[in-house]
VOPAGU-2260 file (C-alpha; in pm, 1 decimal, decimal comma):
REM VOPAGU-2260
SITE   aa  ch    i         X         Y         Z
SITE  UNK   A    0    4077,3   -2008,4     129,0
SITE  UNK   A    1    3806,9   -1837,6     -78,5
SITE  UNK   A    2    3785,1   -1473,1      29,8
SITE  UNK   A    3    3535,3   -1372,0    -235,8
SITE  UNK   A    4    3191,1   -1259,5    -116,7
SITE  UNK   A    5    2894,6   -1473,4    -216,5
SITE  UNK   A    6    2671,4   -1363,7    -500,8
SITE  UNK   A    7    2939,2   -1151,1    -664,0
SITE  UNK   A    8    2725,2   -1150,6    -977,4
SITE  UNK   A    9    2450,0    -966,4    -788,9
SITE  UNK   A   10    2697,2    -717,0    -645,6
SITE  UNK   A   11    2834,3    -656,9    -994,9
SITE  UNK   A   12    2481,5    -606,2   -1122,1
SITE  UNK   A   13    2415,5    -343,5    -854,0
SITE  UNK   A   14    2733,9    -156,1    -940,8
SITE  UNK   A   15    2639,9    -173,4   -1307,4
SITE  UNK   A   16    2299,9     -21,5   -1223,3
SITE  UNK   A   17    2465,2     271,1   -1047,8
SITE  UNK   A   18    2459,4     166,8    -681,2
SITE  UNK   A   19    2759,1     314,2    -499,2
SITE  UNK   A   20    2948,7      35,0    -318,7
SITE  UNK   A   21    3285,5     171,2    -201,5
SITE  UNK   A   22    3412,4    -169,9     -89,0
SITE  UNK   A   23    3234,9    -450,2    -278,9
SITE  UNK   A   24    3435,6    -722,2    -101,2
SITE  UNK   A   25    3273,4    -625,3     230,6
SITE  UNK   A   26    2912,3    -660,8     111,7
SITE  UNK   A   27    2704,7    -972,7     181,3
SITE  UNK   A   28    2391,2   -1044,1     -23,2
SITE  UNK   A   29    2199,0   -1366,8      28,1
SITE  UNK   A   30    2052,0   -1578,8    -248,4
SITE  UNK   A   31    1700,5   -1440,7    -195,4
SITE  UNK   A   32    1782,7   -1074,5    -267,0
SITE  UNK   A   33    1653,3    -947,2    -599,1
SITE  UNK   A   34    1889,8    -681,1    -742,8
SITE  UNK   A   35    1600,6    -546,0    -948,7
SITE  UNK   A   36    1437,2    -431,2    -622,9
SITE  UNK   A   37    1736,6    -211,0    -540,8
SITE  UNK   A   38    1741,9     123,2    -717,9
SITE  UNK   A   39    2048,3     239,4    -906,2
SITE  UNK   A   40    1961,1     604,2    -841,6
SITE  UNK   A   41    2168,0     745,3    -556,4
SITE  UNK   A   42    2172,5     432,2    -339,9
SITE  UNK   A   43    2485,9     382,9    -128,5
SITE  UNK   A   44    2587,8      58,6      44,0
SITE  UNK   A   45    2874,5     146,7     276,0
SITE  UNK   A   46    3128,9    -118,3     382,8
SITE  UNK   A   47    2998,5    -398,0     601,0
SITE  UNK   A   48    2639,1    -400,3     476,2
SITE  UNK   A   49    2446,7    -727,1     478,6
SITE  UNK   A   50    2131,1    -733,8     270,5
SITE  UNK   A   51    1898,6   -1032,1     299,2
SITE  UNK   A   52    1547,0   -1139,3     205,9
SITE  UNK   A   53    1330,3   -1177,9    -102,6
SITE  UNK   A   54    1101,2    -892,1       2,8
SITE  UNK   A   55    1379,0    -637,6      48,2
SITE  UNK   A   56    1332,6    -312,6    -143,5
SITE  UNK   A   57    1579,3     -23,2    -145,0
SITE  UNK   A   58    1446,2     287,7    -320,1
SITE  UNK   A   59    1628,1     579,9    -477,1
SITE  UNK   A   60    1856,1     789,1    -258,2
SITE  UNK   A   61    1869,8     544,8      31,7
SITE  UNK   A   62    2195,7     508,5     223,0
SITE  UNK   A   63    2289,1     210,5     438,9
SITE  UNK   A   64    2574,3     194,7     689,0
SITE  UNK   A   65    2722,6     546,2     696,0
SITE  UNK   A   66    2812,6     517,3    1066,7
SITE  UNK   A   67    2835,8     141,2    1126,0
SITE  UNK   A   68    2753,6    -185,2     946,1
SITE  UNK   A   69    2387,5    -243,4     860,5
SITE  UNK   A   70    2198,6    -571,6     842,8
SITE  UNK   A   71    1882,6    -532,8     634,4
SITE  UNK   A   72    1653,9    -837,3     637,7
SITE  UNK   A   73    1325,9    -836,4     442,3
SITE  UNK   A   74    1272,9    -460,9     483,0
SITE  UNK   A   75    1115,9    -223,5     234,7
SITE  UNK   A   76    1264,7     124,5     206,7
SITE  UNK   A   77    1103,6     421,7      36,6
SITE  UNK   A   78    1303,5     705,0    -123,4
SITE  UNK   A   79    1579,4     877,1      71,0
SITE  UNK   A   80    1580,0     645,2     371,4
SITE  UNK   A   81    1901,3     647,5     575,4
SITE  UNK   A   82    1983,8     362,9     813,6
SITE  UNK   A   83    2318,3     457,5     959,8
SITE  UNK   A   84    2401,4     140,9    1151,3
SITE  UNK   A   85    2228,9    -154,1    1314,5
SITE  UNK   A   86    1985,9    -437,0    1254,6
SITE  UNK   A   87    1657,5    -397,4    1065,8
SITE  UNK   A   88    1416,1    -684,6    1006,8
SITE  UNK   A   89    1072,0    -721,1     845,2
SITE  UNK   A   90     985,2    -352,8     873,2
SITE  UNK   A   91     896,0     -66,6     639,3
SITE  UNK   A   92    1051,9     280,7     618,7
SITE  UNK   A   93     883,4     552,3     414,5
SITE  UNK   A   94    1038,6     850,4     240,7
SITE  UNK   A   95    1307,0    1026,6     440,5
SITE  UNK   A   96    1288,6     804,4     748,5
SITE  UNK   A   97    1622,9     756,0     920,1
SITE  UNK   A   98    1784,9     581,8    1216,6
SITE  UNK   A   99    2122,5     632,8    1384,9
SITE  UNK   A  100    2385,8     372,4    1463,0
SITE  UNK   A  101    2316,4      89,2    1704,7
SITE  UNK   A  102    1947,8      68,1    1609,8
SITE  UNK   A  103    1757,8    -256,7    1643,0
SITE  UNK   A  104    1430,7    -239,7    1451,4
SITE  UNK   A  105    1260,3    -576,7    1458,7
SITE  UNK   A  106     954,6    -708,0    1280,9
SITE  UNK   A  107     627,9    -524,2    1247,8
SITE  UNK   A  108     755,1    -164,5    1243,6
SITE  UNK   A  109     629,4     109,6    1013,7
SITE  UNK   A  110     818,6     439,0    1015,0
SITE  UNK   A  111     639,9     698,5     806,3
SITE  UNK   A  112     788,5     999,8     629,0
SITE  UNK   A  113    1087,3    1157,7     809,0
SITE  UNK   A  114    1027,1     961,6    1128,5
SITE  UNK   A  115    1365,7     916,7    1286,8
SITE  UNK   A  116    1574,5     803,4    1579,9
SITE  UNK   A  117    1921,8     880,3    1713,8
SITE  UNK   A  118    2166,4     612,4    1827,7
SITE  UNK   A  119    2079,2     289,8    2011,6
SITE  UNK   A  120    1702,8     279,7    1959,7
SITE  UNK   A  121    1509,6     -46,2    1993,4
SITE  UNK   A  122    1173,7     -90,0    1819,2
SITE  UNK   A  123     935,4    -379,3    1754,7
SITE  UNK   A  124     571,0    -364,9    1649,5
SITE  UNK   A  125     601,4      15,6    1648,4
SITE  UNK   A  126     430,4     268,2    1419,7
SITE  UNK   A  127     567,0     621,0    1397,1
SITE  UNK   A  128     377,3     887,2    1203,2
SITE  UNK   A  129     560,7    1150,3     998,0
SITE  UNK   A  130     823,9    1361,0    1174,1
SITE  UNK   A  131     812,8    1168,6    1504,5
SITE  UNK   A  132    1158,9    1183,7    1658,5
SITE  UNK   A  133    1320,4     945,6    1905,1
SITE  UNK   A  134    1628,1    1043,5    2104,5
SITE  UNK   A  135    1908,3     806,3    2205,7
SITE  UNK   A  136    1909,6     493,2    2422,0
SITE  UNK   A  137    1539,0     424,8    2383,2
SITE  UNK   A  138    1321,9     112,4    2396,6
SITE  UNK   A  139     988,0     193,5    2236,4
SITE  UNK   A  140     819,1    -132,8    2135,8
SITE  UNK   A  141     443,8    -187,5    2092,2
SITE  UNK   A  142     351,8     177,8    2038,3
SITE  UNK   A  143     176,7     399,9    1788,4
SITE  UNK   A  144     285,7     763,6    1804,1
SITE  UNK   A  145     155,2    1059,2    1605,8
SITE  UNK   A  146     151,4    1438,5    1642,9
SITE  UNK   A  147     337,6    1734,5    1502,8
SITE  UNK   A  148     326,8    1919,6    1173,4
SITE  UNK   A  149     684,5    1927,1    1043,1
SITE  UNK   A  150    1047,0    1844,8    1118,4
SITE  UNK   A  151    1058,5    2158,8    1332,0
SITE  UNK   A  152     731,2    2083,8    1512,4
SITE  UNK   A  153     730,4    1713,3    1590,8
SITE  UNK   A  154     638,2    1465,7    1860,8
SITE  UNK   A  155     947,7    1363,3    2052,6
SITE  UNK   A  156    1058,7    1083,4    2280,6
SITE  UNK   A  157    1343,7    1194,7    2506,3
SITE  UNK   A  158    1664,6     999,7    2549,5
SITE  UNK   A  159    1669,2     699,3    2784,3
SITE  UNK   A  160    1292,8     650,4    2757,1
SITE  UNK   A  161    1132,4     307,8    2800,5
SITE  UNK   A  162     790,0     185,4    2705,4
SITE  UNK   A  163     733,4     -96,2    2955,5
SITE  UNK   A  164     551,4    -359,5    2750,7
SITE  UNK   A  165     582,7    -677,9    2958,0
SITE  UNK   A  166     406,5    -744,5    3287,2
SITE  UNK   A  167     515,0    -961,7    3582,8
SITE  UNK   A  168     243,5   -1206,2    3474,0
SITE  UNK   A  169     401,9   -1237,5    3131,2
SITE  UNK   A  170     137,8   -1037,9    2943,3
SITE  UNK   A  171     202,8    -815,0    2643,5
SITE  UNK   A  172    -147,4    -669,1    2611,2
SITE  UNK   A  173      36,7    -342,4    2654,9
SITE  UNK   A  174      27,6    -150,1    2326,6
SITE  UNK   A  175       3,9     226,8    2383,5
SITE  UNK   A  176    -152,5     503,8    2175,5
SITE  UNK   A  177      35,1     833,2    2181,8
SITE  UNK   A  178    -214,9    1035,7    1983,3
SITE  UNK   A  179    -459,0     859,6    1752,5
SITE  UNK   A  180    -509,1     773,9    1386,9
SITE  UNK   A  181    -816,8     981,7    1290,5
SITE  UNK   A  182    -658,1    1315,2    1382,8
SITE  UNK   A  183    -295,9    1212,0    1346,6
SITE  UNK   A  184    -306,6    1141,0     973,1
SITE  UNK   A  185    -402,6    1502,6     904,7
SITE  UNK   A  186     -58,4    1618,8    1025,0
SITE  UNK   A  187    -207,0    1920,8    1202,2
SITE  UNK   A  188    -202,3    1818,3    1567,8
SITE  UNK   A  189      14,0    1957,1    1846,8
SITE  UNK   A  190     318,3    1742,8    1921,6
SITE  UNK   A  191     343,9    1506,0    2215,8
SITE  UNK   A  192     658,0    1521,1    2430,5
SITE  UNK   A  193     774,8    1227,9    2641,3
SITE  UNK   A  194    1053,1    1356,6    2864,8
SITE  UNK   A  195    1386,6    1178,6    2887,2
SITE  UNK   A  196    1487,5     939,0    3164,6
SITE  UNK   A  197    1121,9     839,4    3185,6
SITE  UNK   A  198     884,3     571,1    3078,9
SITE  UNK   A  199     527,3     456,8    3028,0
SITE  UNK   A  200     368,8     137,8    3159,5
SITE  UNK   A  201     153,5      12,5    2874,4
SITE  UNK   A  202    -120,4      13,8    2775,9
SITE  UNK   A  203    -167,3     390,5    2806,7
SITE  UNK   A  204    -329,6     657,3    2592,0
SITE  UNK   A  205    -194,9    1010,6    2565,1
SITE  UNK   A  206    -360,3    1311,6    2403,9
SITE  UNK   A  207    -205,1    1559,6    2161,5
SITE  UNK   A  208      -7,7    1851,6    2297,0
SITE  UNK   A  209      65,1    1665,2    2618,8
SITE  UNK   A  210     403,3    1688,1    2790,1
SITE  UNK   A  211     514,7    1408,8    3021,1
SITE  UNK   A  212     783,7    1563,0    3239,8
SITE  UNK   A  213    1137,2    1423,8    3231,8
SITE  UNK   A  214    1190,2    1144,6    3480,6
SITE  UNK   A  215     821,4    1055,1    3500,5
SITE  UNK   A  216     691,8     700,0    3466,6
SITE  UNK   A  217     338,7     723,4    3330,4
SITE  UNK   A  218      98,8     459,6    3465,9
SITE  UNK   A  219    -238,8     606,1    3368,6
SITE  UNK   A  220    -419,1     742,6    3063,6
SITE  UNK   A  221    -399,6    1113,2    2981,0
SITE  UNK   A  222    -674,8    1129,7    2720,6
SITE  UNK   A  223    -731,7    1504,8    2723,8
SITE  UNK   A  224    -509,9    1716,6    2501,0
SITE  UNK   A  225    -260,1    1971,1    2622,9
SITE  UNK   A  226    -175,2    1837,6    2966,8
SITE  UNK   A  227     148,7    1867,8    3164,8
SITE  UNK   A  228     205,5    1551,4    3366,3
SITE  UNK   A  229     444,2    1488,9    3654,4
SITE  UNK   A  230     432,1    1127,2    3767,8
SITE  UNK   A  231     647,1    1087,1    4077,8
SITE  UNK   A  232     764,2     744,5    4192,7
SITE  UNK   A  233     527,9     579,6    4438,7
SITE  UNK   A  234     620,7     608,7    4804,6
SITE  UNK   A  235     377,6     347,1    4932,4
SITE  UNK   A  236     515,0      73,3    5159,0
SITE  UNK   A  237     590,5    -277,2    5035,0
SITE  UNK   A  238     285,9    -494,9    4977,8
SITE  UNK   A  239     224,7    -861,1    4915,7
SITE  UNK   A  240     244,4    -943,2    4545,7
SITE  UNK   A  241     -73,5   -1095,7    4403,1
SITE  UNK   A  242      -2,6   -1276,3    4075,2
SITE  UNK   A  243    -267,0   -1257,7    3804,3
SITE  UNK   A  244    -460,2    -984,7    3976,2
SITE  UNK   A  245    -649,1    -833,9    3683,8
SITE  UNK   A  246    -830,2    -564,7    3877,6
SITE  UNK   A  247    -776,5    -325,8    3582,0
SITE  UNK   A  248    -916,9    -569,5    3325,5
SITE  UNK   A  249   -1166,3    -316,5    3185,3
SITE  UNK   A  250    -899,2     -57,1    3117,3
SITE  UNK   A  251    -660,6    -313,5    2966,3
SITE  UNK   A  252    -924,4    -453,1    2731,1
SITE  UNK   A  253   -1056,7    -107,8    2643,7
SITE  UNK   A  254    -713,2      24,4    2548,0
SITE  UNK   A  255    -635,8    -285,5    2342,0
SITE  UNK   A  256    -965,3    -257,1    2156,4
SITE  UNK   A  257    -901,7     110,1    2080,8
SITE  UNK   A  258    -551,9      26,6    1957,5
SITE  UNK   A  259    -693,2    -241,0    1725,5
SITE  UNK   A  260    -966,8      -8,4    1600,6
SITE  UNK   A  261    -707,2     259,0    1524,6
SITE  UNK   A  262    -503,5       2,5    1329,9
SITE  UNK   A  263    -808,9     -76,3    1117,7
SITE  UNK   A  264    -864,3     295,1    1054,9
SITE  UNK   A  265    -501,1     331,5     948,9
SITE  UNK   A  266    -531,5      31,1     718,2
SITE  UNK   A  267    -832,2     192,0     548,9
SITE  UNK   A  268    -631,6     512,5     513,0
SITE  UNK   A  269    -350,0     325,1     340,0
SITE  UNK   A  270    -586,6     141,0     107,9
SITE  UNK   A  271    -809,4     432,2      11,2
SITE  UNK   A  272    -593,5     744,4      46,1
SITE  UNK   A  273    -221,8     668,1      33,7
SITE  UNK   A  274    -203,9     432,7    -264,4
SITE  UNK   A  275    -176,8     706,5    -535,9
SITE  UNK   A  276     123,1     863,0    -360,3
SITE  UNK   A  277     309,2     534,7    -359,4
SITE  UNK   A  278     225,1     480,9    -725,8
SITE  UNK   A  279     436,4     786,0    -813,1
SITE  UNK   A  280     751,3     633,2    -662,8
SITE  UNK   A  281     988,9     373,8    -800,0
SITE  UNK   A  282     898,5      47,3    -623,4
SITE  UNK   A  283     607,9     234,5    -465,6
SITE  UNK   A  284     362,9     -51,5    -507,2
SITE  UNK   A  285     603,8    -286,0    -328,2
SITE  UNK   A  286     653,6     -42,6     -40,7
SITE  UNK   A  287     279,3      18,6     -15,5
SITE  UNK   A  288     215,2    -356,2      -0,3
SITE  UNK   A  289     478,0    -378,2     272,7
SITE  UNK   A  290     308,3    -108,0     479,0
SITE  UNK   A  291     -24,3    -290,1     458,2
SITE  UNK   A  292     151,2    -611,0     558,2
SITE  UNK   A  293     288,9    -438,5     869,5
SITE  UNK   A  294     -62,6    -332,8     968,6
SITE  UNK   A  295    -190,5    -688,6     927,1
SITE  UNK   A  296     100,9    -810,8    1140,2
SITE  UNK   A  297      18,6    -548,4    1402,1
SITE  UNK   A  298    -342,5    -661,7    1426,6
SITE  UNK   A  299    -232,3   -1022,9    1451,6
SITE  UNK   A  300      11,6    -939,0    1730,1
SITE  UNK   A  301    -248,9    -755,9    1934,5
SITE  UNK   A  302    -518,4   -1024,6    1901,0
SITE  UNK   A  303    -264,9   -1296,3    1983,1
SITE  UNK   A  304    -172,1   -1116,9    2304,0
SITE  UNK   A  305    -537,3   -1069,8    2403,0
SITE  UNK   A  306    -609,7   -1439,9    2355,7
SITE  UNK   A  307    -300,9   -1534,2    2556,8
SITE  UNK   A  308    -406,7   -1308,5    2844,2
SITE  UNK   A  309    -762,7   -1442,5    2840,6
SITE  UNK   A  310    -628,2   -1793,0    2902,9
SITE  UNK   A  311    -477,3   -1671,6    3233,1
SITE  UNK   A  312    -751,4   -1442,7    3361,5
SITE  UNK   A  313    -915,3   -1594,2    3670,4
SITE  UNK   A  314   -1294,8   -1610,4    3673,5
SITE  UNK   A  315   -1297,9   -1378,5    3972,4
SITE  UNK   A  316   -1581,2   -1151,9    3860,6
SITE  UNK   A  317   -1827,1   -1101,2    3579,9
SITE  UNK   A  318   -1593,9    -877,2    3381,3
SITE  UNK   A  319   -1315,8   -1136,7    3373,8
SITE  UNK   A  320   -1558,2   -1415,6    3284,6
SITE  UNK   A  321   -1715,5   -1207,7    3009,2
SITE  UNK   A  322   -1379,3   -1129,9    2853,8
SITE  UNK   A  323   -1248,0   -1486,3    2873,8
SITE  UNK   A  324   -1569,4   -1624,9    2723,8
SITE  UNK   A  325   -1585,8   -1388,0    2427,5
SITE  UNK   A  326   -1220,7   -1308,4    2349,5
SITE  UNK   A  327   -1221,0   -1513,7    2028,5
SITE  UNK   A  328   -1533,4   -1333,7    1906,8
SITE  UNK   A  329   -1377,3    -998,2    1992,2
SITE  UNK   A  330   -1060,7   -1078,1    1799,6
SITE  UNK   A  331   -1253,6   -1205,7    1498,6
SITE  UNK   A  332   -1417,8    -863,7    1467,2
SITE  UNK   A  333   -1078,4    -726,1    1367,8
SITE  UNK   A  334   -1002,9   -1005,5    1122,6
SITE  UNK   A  335   -1328,4    -967,6     926,9
SITE  UNK   A  336   -1416,0    -602,3     977,9
SITE  UNK   A  337   -1682,3    -567,8     707,2
SITE  UNK   A  338   -1950,2    -302,3     699,5
SITE  UNK   A  339   -1728,5     -11,2     800,8
SITE  UNK   A  340   -1818,3     353,9     731,2
SITE  UNK   A  341   -1717,5     430,3     372,7
SITE  UNK   A  342   -1592,8     789,3     395,9
SITE  UNK   A  343   -1750,3     876,5      61,8
SITE  UNK   A  344   -1778,6    1250,1     132,6
SITE  UNK   A  345   -1415,2    1282,7     234,3
SITE  UNK   A  346   -1279,5    1066,3     -48,6
SITE  UNK   A  347   -1483,0    1259,7    -305,1
SITE  UNK   A  348   -1343,8    1590,2    -179,7
SITE  UNK   A  349    -991,4    1448,6    -165,3
SITE  UNK   A  350    -982,6    1303,5    -517,2
SITE  UNK   A  351    -928,3    1631,4    -708,8
SITE  UNK   A  352    -670,1    1742,2    -451,6
SITE  UNK   A  353    -463,2    1429,1    -510,9
SITE  UNK   A  354    -506,4    1449,5    -887,8
SITE  UNK   A  355    -368,8    1804,3    -898,3
SITE  UNK   A  356    -108,7    1766,7    -624,4
SITE  UNK   A  357     249,2    1843,5    -718,6
SITE  UNK   A  358     396,0    1779,1    -374,6
SITE  UNK   A  359     453,6    1457,6    -184,5
SITE  UNK   A  360     218,3    1293,9      64,8
SITE  UNK   A  361     297,9    1513,3     364,7
SITE  UNK   A  362     278,9    1835,3     163,9
SITE  UNK   A  363     -56,0    1734,1      18,0
SITE  UNK   A  364    -204,4    1647,4     357,1
SITE  UNK   A  365     -89,7    1980,1     496,9
SITE  UNK   A  366    -257,2    2162,8     206,9
SITE  UNK   A  367    -605,5    2027,4     280,1
SITE  UNK   A  368    -874,1    2274,1     379,7
SITE  UNK   A  369   -1012,6    2257,8     734,9
SITE  UNK   A  370   -1343,8    2131,3     594,9
SITE  UNK   A  371   -1181,7    1839,3     410,4
SITE  UNK   A  372    -970,1    1750,2     712,0
SITE  UNK   A  373   -1275,8    1752,0     936,2
SITE  UNK   A  374   -1454,6    1513,4     700,5
SITE  UNK   A  375   -1154,8    1278,5     708,5
SITE  UNK   A  376   -1133,9    1285,8    1086,5
SITE  UNK   A  377   -1505,8    1213,0    1108,0
SITE  UNK   A  378   -1475,9     913,8     870,5
SITE  UNK   A  379   -1185,0     751,5    1051,3
SITE  UNK   A  380   -1334,5     834,9    1390,0
SITE  UNK   A  381   -1655,3     657,2    1290,6
SITE  UNK   A  382   -1450,7     347,3    1201,2
SITE  UNK   A  383   -1298,7     346,3    1549,0
SITE  UNK   A  384   -1639,4     403,7    1708,2
SITE  UNK   A  385   -1812,7     136,1    1499,2
SITE  UNK   A  386   -1560,6    -131,4    1592,3
SITE  UNK   A  387   -1560,8     -24,9    1956,8
SITE  UNK   A  388   -1938,6     -53,4    1974,1
SITE  UNK   A  389   -1930,9    -399,1    1818,2
SITE  UNK   A  390   -1696,6    -509,4    2095,2
SITE  UNK   A  391   -1915,8    -339,7    2353,6
SITE  UNK   A  392   -2214,7    -542,9    2242,0
SITE  UNK   A  393   -2015,8    -864,0    2288,0
SITE  UNK   A  394   -1882,4    -760,4    2628,2
SITE  UNK   A  395   -2192,1    -576,6    2748,8
SITE  UNK   A  396   -2141,7    -616,6    3122,0
SITE  UNK   A  397   -1790,9    -469,2    3100,9
SITE  UNK   A  398   -1933,0    -130,7    2989,6
SITE  UNK   A  399   -1620,4     -40,1    2794,5
SITE  UNK   A  400   -1760,7     235,5    2573,6
SITE  UNK   A  401   -2061,5     389,3    2741,6
SITE  UNK   A  402   -1971,6     731,9    2600,4
SITE  UNK   A  403   -2055,3     611,2    2247,9
SITE  UNK   A  404   -2411,0     512,4    2343,7
């Protein structure tokens, strides 16, 4: 019986480069892995690690499997990422991000700088901004969460929290915005707190500085900042179930459009602002390309779910008919989003700051003047508004965004 691991030549190459592999016989690398995409500077592969995929990147200082075996499949890791145990597939982790044992991070996730989770966290199609912290025993799929200014002042999801992202009718048009992109990227907003033993029924939107009390299940939007919310369980009597009753179709479509528009704003941020910071890192261009790929995947996921829901919506009223008729046109707006606001004033003011910056991305963002931050918020906010208004013109009778008119 052959007890040798496969691709021993690749394992030997990693050890030669300086990768710490305490038990080489326990490591499994598939044929697609490129050893040249794994840094030899401070990387540790603890016993039981399985590393797969041609796109996999492991940057300097990353540690895999300190608490339990890790399976890493087509993921791209920035510097100092620590994945302590679990399964990670087709996702991107930026500098200092970390996850505890028992994690399951599936495709389409983007964890920005120092975003982290404790043990037994499940994610898919999730975007966490810097410093966002998830407790233990959490399912937080189909979410974007921002807020907080540092590791000591961060948005938090309490233990045993669930984002409910699947309806009885089989819909997943349920992506939720906890915070937003235009203000969130500035890293100066009050943190959001989602109390433990609670949940949110997507799609919801929650403003900065808001606290959802422990044990609450949020079923409505809390768009204003700084709210304290207690959502008690309903005490209404049993009712007859009415399948495919889309009485909240306007709110569902509106929240999905805003989520998509925020994704486009974030994509512009990555293309026009974040690129130079990645360029300073080993494998930075590969990680940056991976982050952009996650945002494209996120847009594709959201439009796919909208189209699937439109096929089931009954033509019960004008709003439903309008949505079902124009859903393809709505989705195409986010595939070919030309003519967006250019942000020239903000980018011009930001250029010398980046050129002279000695700190990393988060430190540089936190050093911006209030005037520069305001210009950035205005630029990204105009992207969200522009895309929302384009949808509004297509779905005129739904009156989704009257406040922009």
